[in-house]
C-alpha positions in Angstrom: 0.0 0.0 0.0 1.5 3.4 -1.0 -1.5 5.8 -0.6 -5.1 5.9 0.6 -7.8 8.6 0.6 -11.6 9.0 1.1 -14.2 8.2 -1.5 -17.4 10.3 -2.0 -20.5 11.2 -0.1 -22.7 8.5 1.3 -24.7 6.7 -1.5 -27.8 7.5 0.5 -27.2 11.3 -0.2 -28.3 10.6 -3.8 -25.5 12.5 -5.5 -24.3 9.8 -7.8 -24.1 6.1 -8.7 -21.7 3.3 -8.0 -20.5 0.4 -10.1 -18.2 -2.2 -8.5 -16.8 -5.6 -9.5 -19.4 -6.1 -12.3 -22.4 -5.0 -10.3 -24.4 -1.7 -10.4 -24.6 -1.0 -6.7 -26.4 2.3 -7.5 -27.5 3.4 -11.0 -24.9 5.6 -12.8 -26.4 9.0 -13.7 -25.7 11.0 -16.9 -23.6 14.1 -16.5 -22.1 13.3 -13.1 -18.3 13.3 -12.4 -16.7 10.0 -11.6 -13.6 8.3 -10.4 -13.0 5.4 -12.7 -10.7 2.4 -12.2 -10.2 -0.2 -14.9 -9.8 -3.9 -14.2 -6.1 -3.4 -14.8 -5.9 -0.7 -12.1 -5.7 2.4 -14.3 -7.3 5.4 -12.6 -9.0 8.2 -14.5 -11.6 10.9 -13.8 -14.5 11.2 -16.2 -18.1 12.3 -16.7 -20.7 9.7 -17.4 -22.2 9.9 -20.9 -19.5 12.5 -21.9 -16.1 10.9 -21.5 -17.2 7.4 -20.4 -20.4 5.6 -21.2 -19.7 1.9 -20.6 -18.7 -0.2 -17.6 -16.8 -2.6 -20.0 -13.3 -3.1 -18.6 -14.2 -1.1 -15.4 -13.7 -2.4 -11.9 -15.1 0.8 -10.3 -17.1 3.8 -11.3 -17.8 6.0 -8.3 -19.8 9.1 -9.1 -20.1 12.2 -6.9 -21.9 15.4 -8.0 -21.4 17.3 -11.2 -17.9 17.9 -12.4 -15.9 20.3 -10.2 -13.7 21.1 -13.2 -14.8 20.5 -16.8 -12.6 21.2 -19.9 -10.1 23.0 -17.8 -12.7 25.4 -16.3 -13.9 25.6 -12.7 -17.5 24.7 -12.4 -17.9 26.1 -8.9 -18.2 29.8 -8.0 -18.3 31.9 -4.8 -22.0 32.5 -5.3 -22.9 28.8 -5.3 -25.4 27.8 -2.6 -24.0 25.5 0.1 -26.3 22.7 -1.2 -24.6 22.6 -4.7 -21.4 21.1 -3.4 -22.7 19.5 -0.2 -23.8 20.9 3.2 -20.7 21.2 5.3 -20.7 20.9 9.0 -24.3 22.0 9.4 -24.5 24.3 6.4 -21.2 26.2 6.6 -19.6 27.3 3.3 -16.1 26.4 4.3 -15.1 22.8 5.0 -12.2 20.3 4.6 -12.6 18.9 1.1 -11.0 16.5 -1.2 -11.1 16.1 -5.0 -9.5 14.1 -7.8 -8.6 15.6 -11.1 -7.0 14.5 -14.3 -4.6 16.4 -16.6 -4.5 16.1 -20.4 -1.5 13.7 -20.2 -3.5 11.3 -18.0 -1.8 12.0 -14.7 -4.2 12.1 -11.8 -4.1 14.9 -9.1 -5.4 14.4 -5.6 -6.3 17.6 -3.8 -7.0 18.2 -0.1 -8.3 21.6 1.0 -8.4 22.7 4.6 -11.4 24.9 5.5 -12.1 25.9 1.9 -15.0 26.5 -0.4 -15.7 24.4 -3.5 -14.7 27.2 -5.9 -11.3 27.4 -4.2 -10.7 23.7 -4.8 -11.8 24.1 -8.4 -9.5 27.1 -9.0 -6.5 25.2 -7.4 -7.1 22.2 -9.6 -7.3 24.3 -12.8 -4.0 26.0 -11.7 -2.5 22.5 -11.5 -3.5 21.8 -15.1 -6.5 19.6 -14.4 -9.1 19.3 -17.2 -11.7 17.2 -15.4 -12.3 16.8 -11.6 -14.7 15.1 -9.3 -15.4 16.4 -5.7 -14.9 13.5 -3.3 -16.0 14.2 0.3 -16.1 17.1 2.8 -16.8 18.1 6.4 -14.4 18.1 9.3 -13.4 14.4 9.5 -14.3 12.6 6.3 -11.6 14.0 4.0 -8.3 12.1 4.3 -5.0 11.7 2.4 -2.2 9.4 3.5 1.0 8.0 2.1 2.7 4.8 3.3 6.2 3.4 3.6 7.2 -0.2 4.1 8.1 -1.2 7.7 9.9 -4.1 9.3 6.6 -5.3 10.9 5.0 -5.8 7.4 2.3 -3.3 8.2 2.9 -0.1 6.2 3.9 3.0 8.2 1.5 5.8 7.3 1.7 9.6 7.2 -0.9 12.3 6.8 -0.3 14.4 3.7 -1.2 17.4 5.9 -0.9 17.5 9.7 -4.4 18.9 10.1 -6.1 15.8 8.7 -8.5 14.7 11.4 -8.2 10.9 11.1 -5.0 8.9 11.4 -3.2 6.9 8.7 -4.5 3.6 10.1 -8.1 4.6 9.4 -8.4 2.2 6.4 -6.6 -0.8 7.8 -10.0 -2.2 8.8 -13.6 -1.9 7.6 -14.8 1.7 7.6 -18.2 3.3 7.4 -17.6 5.1 4.1 -15.8 4.0 0.9 -12.2 4.8 0.3 -9.5 4.3 -2.3 -6.2 2.5 -1.7 -3.3 2.7 -4.1 -0.9 -0.2 -4.1 2.6 -0.5 -5.7 2.6 -2.4 -8.9 4.3 -5.8 -8.6 6.2 -7.5 -11.4 
């Protein structure tokens, strides 16, 4: 394991669909942003019925809201209502947020924002060269981002990507109440 981070909102929040291991867990919806993982482990960020329209060759399609960035342009603005990008901590505009974006060369960018609004996340991703981005999760404790190093015990030694992340790097070593993404080193 080399990295781990949170997934999207609860599926019960009705902000997107979910396809996993050949099964439609929740119906995928047109126009929503998604984190896509192929059966060979390739990660991409797309929009259902625009950049991706089939689950063939997919292991995971995890949707969450409309695109935060689309064609290199931010889709969030300072005037957006708190409901557009999720009600944070009882309706506050600022929250800890995470997002995943993709650059034209295919590289994927993970973003963690501490106490930010959605438009600030979108602007930062555009500055990083992202063409398409999906908002992942928000609030005080759900957003995470960890990287790991091998250890003598066999259990990876984890680190927060930022010290203010609420949860610890061992959060995803056991079953968790929300979905999450784990990146593993490719073995030969």
